[in-house]
C-alpha positions in Angstrom: 6.4 -6.1 -113.1 9.4 -4.9 -114.2 11.2 -2.9 -111.6 13.6 -0.1 -113.0 15.2 -0.2 -108.9 18.7 1.8 -110.0 16.2 4.3 -111.5 13.8 4.6 -109.4 15.8 4.7 -106.7 17.4 7.5 -107.8 14.0 9.9 -108.9 12.6 9.1 -105.7 15.6 9.7 -103.5 15.9 13.0 -105.6 12.1 13.9 -104.4 12.8 13.3 -101.3 16.1 15.8 -100.8 13.6 18.2 -102.8 11.1 18.0 -100.2 13.9 18.5 -97.4 14.7 21.5 -99.6 11.7 22.9 -99.1 11.6 22.0 -95.3 15.2 23.6 -94.7 13.5 27.0 -96.5 10.6 26.7 -94.9 12.2 26.6 -91.5 14.3 29.7 -91.7 11.1 31.9 -92.9 9.5 30.3 -89.9 12.3 31.3 -87.6 12.9 34.9 -89.1 9.3 35.0 -88.1 9.5 34.2 -84.5 12.7 35.9 -84.0 12.5 39.6 -85.5 10.8 39.9 -88.8 9.3 43.3 -89.0 5.5 43.2 -88.2 4.1 44.9 -91.0 6.0 42.2 -93.1 3.9 39.5 -91.6 0.5 38.9 -93.4 3.4 38.5 -96.7 5.2 36.3 -95.0 2.4 34.2 -94.4 1.4 34.1 -97.7 4.7 33.3 -98.9 5.5 30.5 -96.5 1.9 29.0 -97.5 2.9 29.4 -101.6 6.3 27.1 -100.3 4.4 24.8 -98.1 1.8 23.9 -100.8 4.2 23.2 -103.5 5.9 21.3 -101.2 2.4 19.2 -100.5 1.5 18.7 -103.9 5.3 17.1 -104.0 4.9 14.8 -101.1 1.7 13.8 -102.6 2.4 13.8 -106.5 1.0 10.4 -108.3 4.9 9.9 -109.6 5.7 9.6 -105.6 3.1 7.5 -105.5 4.6 4.9 -108.4 8.1 5.3 -107.5 6.8 3.6 -103.7 4.9 1.5 -105.4 7.5 -0.4 -107.1 9.9 0.3 -104.4 8.0 -1.8 -102.1 8.3 -5.0 -104.4 10.2 -7.7 -102.7 13.2 -7.5 -105.6 13.3 -3.8 -105.0 13.7 -3.7 -101.2 16.1 -6.2 -102.0 18.8 -4.0 -103.7 17.3 -0.9 -101.2 20.1 0.0 -98.7 18.5 -0.1 -94.8 18.2 4.1 -95.1 16.4 3.6 -98.7 14.2 1.0 -96.4 13.3 3.0 -93.8 13.1 6.2 -96.1 10.3 4.3 -98.3 7.9 3.2 -95.2 8.5 6.4 -93.7 7.4 8.3 -96.4 5.0 5.8 -97.5 3.0 6.8 -94.1 3.1 10.4 -95.0 2.1 9.8 -98.4 -0.9 7.8 -97.4 -2.0 10.5 -94.8 -1.1 13.8 -96.6 -2.8 12.5 -100.4 -6.0 12.4 -98.6 -5.7 16.2 -98.1 -6.6 18.4 -101.0 -3.3 20.9 -101.9 -6.0 23.6 -101.6 -7.1 22.9 -98.4 -3.8 22.3 -97.0 -2.0 25.6 -98.3 -5.3 27.8 -96.7 -4.5 26.2 -93.6 -0.5 27.0 -93.7 -1.7 30.4 -94.1 -3.8 30.9 -91.8 -1.8 28.9 -88.6 0.7 31.3 -89.7 -1.4 34.5 -88.9 -2.6 32.6 -85.8 0.6 32.5 -84.2 1.3 35.6 -85.2 -2.0 37.3 -83.8 -2.0 34.6 -81.1 1.7 36.6 -79.9 0.1 39.9 -79.7 -3.0 38.7 -78.0 -0.9 37.5 -75.2 1.1 40.3 -74.8 -2.7 42.4 -74.6 -4.4 39.6 -72.8 -6.8 39.8 -75.5 -8.2 36.3 -76.0 -11.6 37.7 -77.7 -9.0 39.4 -80.6 -7.8 35.4 -81.1 -10.7 33.2 -80.8 -11.9 33.2 -84.1 -9.0 32.5 -86.0 -8.3 29.4 -82.6 -11.6 28.5 -83.9 -10.8 28.1 -87.6 -7.5 26.3 -86.6 -9.6 23.6 -85.1 -12.4 23.7 -87.2 -9.6 23.0 -90.1 -8.0 20.1 -87.5 -11.6 18.6 -87.4 -11.8 18.2 -91.2 -8.7 16.4 -91.5 -9.4 13.8 -89.0 -12.1 13.4 -91.2 -10.0 13.0 -94.7 -7.7 10.6 -92.7 -10.3 8.7 -91.3 -10.8 9.0 -87.3 -8.8 6.1 -85.7 -10.0 4.8 -81.7 -11.1 8.0 -81.3 -10.9 11.5 -83.2 -7.9 12.5 -80.9 -6.1 9.8 -81.3 -5.8 10.6 -85.1 -3.5 13.6 -83.9 -1.4 12.2 -81.5 -0.2 9.4 -83.5 2.0 12.5 -85.6 3.7 13.1 -83.0 3.6 10.2 -80.9 3.6 7.2 -83.2 0.8 4.5 -82.3 0.4 6.6 -78.8 -3.2 6.3 -78.4 -5.8 7.6 -75.3 -6.3 4.5 -73.7 -2.5 4.8 -73.1 -1.8 8.0 -72.4 -5.3 7.8 -69.8 -3.5 4.8 -68.1 0.0 6.3 -67.7 -1.4 9.8 -67.0 -4.1 8.3 -64.2 -1.1 6.2 -62.7 1.4 9.6 -63.0 -1.6 11.6 -60.9 -2.3 9.2 -58.6 1.3 9.0 -56.8 2.8 12.4 -58.1 -0.5 14.8 -56.2 0.2 13.0 -52.9 3.7 13.1 -53.3 3.3 17.5 -54.0 0.8 17.2 -51.0 3.4 15.9 -48.5 5.9 18.6 -49.8 3.4 21.5 -49.8 3.1 20.5 -45.9 7.1 20.0 -45.5 8.2 22.8 -42.9 11.6 22.3 -44.6 10.5 24.7 -48.0 13.6 26.1 -49.5 14.3 29.8 -49.4 13.7 31.1 -53.5 13.9 34.8 -52.8 17.7 35.5 -53.8 16.7 34.2 -57.2 13.9 37.1 -57.5 16.3 40.5 -58.0 17.0 42.2 -60.9 19.9 40.1 -63.0 21.1 41.8 -66.0 20.3 40.7 -69.2 23.7 40.7 -70.8 25.3 38.5 -67.7 22.0 36.0 -68.5 23.3 35.5 -72.0 27.3 35.3 -71.6 26.1 32.4 -68.8 23.8 30.6 -71.0 25.9 30.3 -73.9 28.9 29.5 -71.8 26.9 26.8 -70.3 25.8 25.7 -73.8 29.3 25.5 -75.2 29.7 23.1 -71.5 27.0 20.5 -73.0 28.7 20.1 -76.4 26.8 22.7 -78.6 28.7 23.6 -81.5 27.7 27.3 -81.9 30.0 26.5 -85.5 26.4 24.6 -86.5 24.0 27.0 -84.5 23.4 30.1 -82.8 21.0 31.8 -79.7 18.4 33.9 -80.4 15.2 35.4 -78.1 11.7 34.9 -79.2 9.0 35.0 -76.8 8.6 31.1 -76.6 11.7 29.7 -76.8 12.1 27.0 -79.2 14.8 24.7 -81.7 14.6 24.4 -85.6 16.8 21.7 -86.9 17.5 23.3 -90.9 20.5 20.1 -91.2 23.1 19.0 -88.6 25.6 22.2 -89.5 22.5 24.4 -89.0 20.3 24.1 -85.4 19.4 27.5 -84.2 17.8 27.9 -80.6 15.7 30.7 -79.1 15.4 31.7 -75.2 13.9 34.2 -73.2 14.9 36.9 -71.0 13.5 37.7 -67.2 15.4 40.3 -65.9 13.6 39.6 -62.7 14.7 35.6 -62.5 18.0 34.5 -63.0 17.2 30.7 -63.8 14.4 31.5 -66.5 16.2 32.1 -69.7 19.0 29.8 -68.2 17.0 26.7 -68.0 14.9 27.4 -71.3 18.3 27.6 -73.1 19.9 24.3 -71.9 16.1 22.9 -72.4 16.5 23.7 -76.3 20.0 23.2 -76.2 19.0 19.2 -75.5 17.0 19.3 -79.0 19.9 20.8 -80.4 22.1 18.4 -79.5 19.9 15.8 -80.9 19.4 17.8 -84.1 23.2 18.1 -84.8 24.9 14.6 -84.1 22.3 12.7 -86.5 24.0 10.8 -88.8 26.2 12.3 -91.9 24.0 9.6 -94.0 20.5 10.6 -93.1 21.3 13.8 -94.3 19.0 15.5 -96.8 16.5 12.4 -96.2 13.3 13.1 -94.5 14.9 10.5 -92.0 17.2 13.4 -90.7 15.2 14.8 -87.3 14.3 13.3 -84.3 12.4 10.1 -84.0 9.2 11.7 -82.4 8.6 14.6 -80.1 8.5 11.9 -76.9 12.2 11.2 -77.7 13.0 15.1 -78.6 11.7 15.9 -75.8 13.5 13.4 -73.6 16.4 15.1 -74.5 15.4 18.5 -73.7 14.0 17.8 -70.3 16.9 15.1 -69.9 19.4 18.0 -69.7 17.1 20.5 -68.4 16.7 18.9 -65.3 18.2 15.3 -64.7 21.7 17.6 -65.2 20.7 21.2 -65.4 18.5 21.1 -61.5 21.0 18.0 -60.1 23.7 19.0 -56.9 26.8 17.6 -59.1 25.9 20.1 -61.7 25.7 23.3 -59.6 28.9 21.9 -57.0 30.8 22.8 -60.5 28.9 26.0 -62.0 27.2 27.8 -59.5 31.0 29.5 -58.6 30.9 30.6 -62.2 27.5 31.6 -62.2 28.0 34.1 -59.1 30.9 35.3 -60.9 28.4 36.7 -63.7 26.5 38.7 -60.5 28.8 39.8 -58.1 27.2 40.2 -54.7 24.2 39.3 -55.9 23.8 34.9 -55.7 25.3 34.9 -51.7 24.0 31.8 -51.4 25.2 28.2 -50.6 25.5 25.8 -53.4 23.0 23.2 -51.1 20.5 27.0 -50.7 20.8 27.1 -54.6 20.0 23.3 -55.4 17.0 23.9 -53.1 15.8 27.0 -54.4 15.8 25.9 -58.1 14.1 22.6 -57.4 11.3 24.4 -55.5 8.2 22.5 -55.9 5.3 24.8 -56.0 2.0 25.0 -57.8 2.3 27.7 -60.5 0.7 29.5 -63.7 3.0 29.0 -66.5 4.1 25.7 -67.5 7.6 26.5 -69.2 8.8 27.9 -65.5 6.8 24.5 -63.4 9.1 22.8 -61.3 9.3 18.8 -62.5 7.0 17.8 -60.7 3.8 19.7 -61.2 4.6 20.2 -64.4 3.4 16.5 -65.8 0.6 18.3 -63.8 0.1 21.3 -66.8 0.2 18.7 -69.3 -2.0 16.5 -68.1 -4.8 19.2 -68.4 -3.5 20.5 -71.6 -4.4 16.5 -72.3 -7.4 16.7 -70.7 -8.8 19.7 -72.9 -7.3 18.5 -76.4 -9.5 15.5 -75.9 -13.0 17.6 -74.8 -12.2 20.0 -78.4 -11.7 16.8 -80.5 -13.8 13.4 -78.8 -16.4 16.0 -76.8 -17.1 19.2 -79.3 -15.4 21.7 -76.8 -15.5 25.1 -78.6 -13.2 28.0 -78.8 -15.1 30.4 -76.6 -15.3 27.3 -73.7 -11.8 27.0 -73.5 -10.7 30.1 -70.8 -13.5 28.8 -68.3 -12.4 25.2 -68.9 -8.9 25.9 -68.4 -9.6 27.6 -65.1 -11.5 25.3 -63.8 -8.9 22.7 -64.7 -6.2 24.6 -63.0 -8.0 25.3 -59.9 -8.5 21.2 -59.5 -5.5 19.8 -60.4 -3.3 22.7 -58.9 -5.5 24.4 -56.3 -4.5 27.8 -58.4 -6.8 30.1 -60.9 -5.2 32.3 -63.7 -5.4 36.3 -63.1 -5.7 37.0 -67.0 -5.8 34.5 -70.3 -2.2 36.0 -70.5 -1.3 33.6 -67.8 -3.8 31.1 -68.6 -5.5 29.5 -71.9 -3.3 32.0 -74.2 0.8 31.0 -72.4 1.1 29.0 -74.6 1.7 29.1 -78.8 1.3 25.5 -79.8 -2.6 25.9 -80.6 -2.2 28.5 -82.5 0.0 26.6 -84.7 -2.1 23.8 -84.9 -0.1 21.6 -83.2 -2.6 19.4 -80.7 -1.9 16.3 -79.6 2.0 17.7 -79.1 1.9 18.4 -75.4 1.4 14.9 -74.2 5.0 14.5 -75.8 6.3 16.8 -72.7 5.7 14.3 -70.2 6.3 11.2 -72.3 9.8 13.0 -72.5 10.2 13.2 -68.8 9.0 9.3 -68.6 11.4 8.6 -71.2 14.3 10.7 -70.0 14.2 8.9 -66.5 15.0 5.8 -67.8 17.5 6.4 -70.0 18.8 7.9 -67.2 18.5 4.9 -65.0 20.2 3.0 -68.0 23.4 5.5 -68.0 23.8 5.9 -64.2 24.6 1.8 -64.5 26.0 2.0 -68.1 28.7 5.5 -67.8 31.3 4.8 -65.7 30.8 7.5 -62.4 28.0 9.3 -64.2 27.8 11.7 -61.4 31.4 12.1 -61.0 31.4 13.2 -64.9 29.2 15.6 -64.1 30.0 17.1 -60.7 34.0 17.6 -63.0 31.7 19.8 -65.9 33.1 16.5 -68.2 29.5 16.3 -70.2 30.9 15.6 -73.0 31.4 11.5 -72.8 27.6 12.1 -71.5 27.0 13.9 -74.9 28.5 11.3 -76.8 27.0 8.6 -74.7 23.4 10.0 -76.1 24.7 10.1 -79.7 25.7 6.3 -80.1 22.3 5.4 -78.0 20.0 8.1 -79.8 21.1 10.6 -81.8 22.6 9.2 -84.4 20.0 7.4 -85.3 17.3 10.1 -86.4 14.0 8.0 -87.7 16.2 4.9 -88.4 15.0 3.8 -85.2 11.1 4.1 -83.8 10.7 5.1 -80.0 9.8 2.1 -78.6 13.0 0.7 -80.5 14.9 3.1 -79.2 13.8 2.9 -75.1 13.8 -0.9 -75.8 17.5 -1.3 -76.9 18.5 1.4 -74.3 17.1 0.2 -71.4 16.3 -3.7 -71.9 12.3 -2.6 -71.9 9.1 -0.7 -72.9 9.0 2.7 -71.7 8.1 2.5 -68.1 6.1 5.5 -66.1 7.6 4.1 -62.7 10.9 5.4 -63.2 10.0 8.6 -63.4 7.8 8.2 -60.3 11.0 6.9 -58.3 13.0 9.7 -59.7 11.3 12.4 -58.4 11.0 10.3 -55.5 14.1 9.4 -54.6 15.4 13.6 -55.4 12.4 15.7 -53.5 11.7 13.7 -50.5 15.7 14.2 -49.9 15.2 18.6 -50.6 12.7 18.5 -48.4 13.5 15.9 -45.6 10.6 14.1 -46.1 
C-alpha cells in the first residue's frame, strides 16, 4: 500500500482541528448553561448541544478518519511523524475504536438527555425532589448500560467506565487501594474524634460579605499565577472549570454567606484545574492532546493547590492578615486557631465541603454505589436508601433529606459514572508529587510562607502541565517520583498533619 503521508497527515490534522473546534464551541454552551442561561431556553439549548455533539460524533467516527488512521499507523508513515503526531494517532485510535461502536443517533439522544438531566438535577436539588429526577437518572443509567454492551465489557462492566477517566484503572486495583486507605483512615478518624484537642470552628460561621469573599478569591487566584487575561471567575450551583484552550480557561465557585471558607477553597480547587489547562504547551493547541492526561492527574492539581498548599500553616502565616482585612472585626483569632479551624476533621454530609481525611470516605461510598449500579444491577429507585445506609456505615451520619444526600452531586445527571474515584486518586497523586517537590524544590515551604507561589507553578508546569496528554498518568508519576502510584504517601501526609493538629 502506498502511503501518501504528507497529504494524509494534513487531512488527519484538519479533521482533529475540526473536532477540537466543536469541543470548544460545546464547552462555551455548557459553561453558559451552568452560569446563568435563562431557564426558559434550556430545553432548546439542550437540543442545540445535542445537534452539535451529533455532528462532532459523526466526524470522530467517520470512515475517512478510520482510513487516515490505518495509513498513519503503517511503519513507514510512523517514521515520518513527529512525537506529537504519533501520540495523536494512538490516542485518536483509542477514541475511534470506542466511539465507532455507538450509533450516532443513540449518541445524540444521550447528549440531549444528559443535558436535560443536568438542568432537572439543579431544580430537583433546590427543591429536595428526588422523585422528579429519578426517571431521568434511570434513562441515563440505561443508556450507559447500552454503551457498555456496545463497547464490550472489560473484566467487570464498571471497569469499562473507569477506563474513560483513568486509563488502565480497574475495580480490582481500586478495591486494593481503597481497601488499604479505609483500613488506615478509619482508625485515624476515630482517634481524632476521641482527642480532647478539638479545634474551635465557631468563628467560621458568621455572616461574611459575599463581595469581600469574591475580592479575596480573586486575589488568591492571582497569587497562584492564574492568568485573568486567559480566564474569568463566575458563580454556579456546583463549582467547575472549563478549559476551552490555554487562552480561555474559565472557573466558577459558589459563595455561602455563612461560611468564609467554602467559596475560597472551591476557588483554589478550580484554580488548580485551571493552572493545568492554562499552561499546556503551545504545540498542542488545536489538537485533542490539549488537555489533562487523566481525571486523576487533573484532580491531583486541584487537590494539591486546595489542600497541600491552601490548607497549610505556612500559607496562612502569609495570607491570614490579608483575609482579616477583608472582614474587619470578624476573624478575631490567631493564625494558629484559623489553621486548626480550617483543618477540622468531622464526619459531614457534603463531599465538596468535607475535610481532607474523611473526603476519601465520601469517594469510597460513591465508588461502591456505582459498582452496585453497573455490576449488581442496583436501580435509580434504590439509590437514596443505599446512599443513606452507606453514610451511616462509613461516617456515622444519615442525610436528613435527599438534597444533602443522593442529590448533592451533578456527576450522575451528566452520565459521569466512573469519575468519582479520580478524586481520591488525585489525593494520592498529590501527596506523592508533594513528597518529591519538598525534596527537589529548594525551600519549598519557605516559598509558600513568603507567598512566592509562582516557582511552584513553574515546577508543576515543567513536570506535568505542559505535556497535556502526551504522557500517561503512570509515565508522569513515575517520571516525577521514580516509582508508580503508592497510596501510602497520602496516609503518611494525613497522619503527619493531623496528629500534629489534634496532638495525638
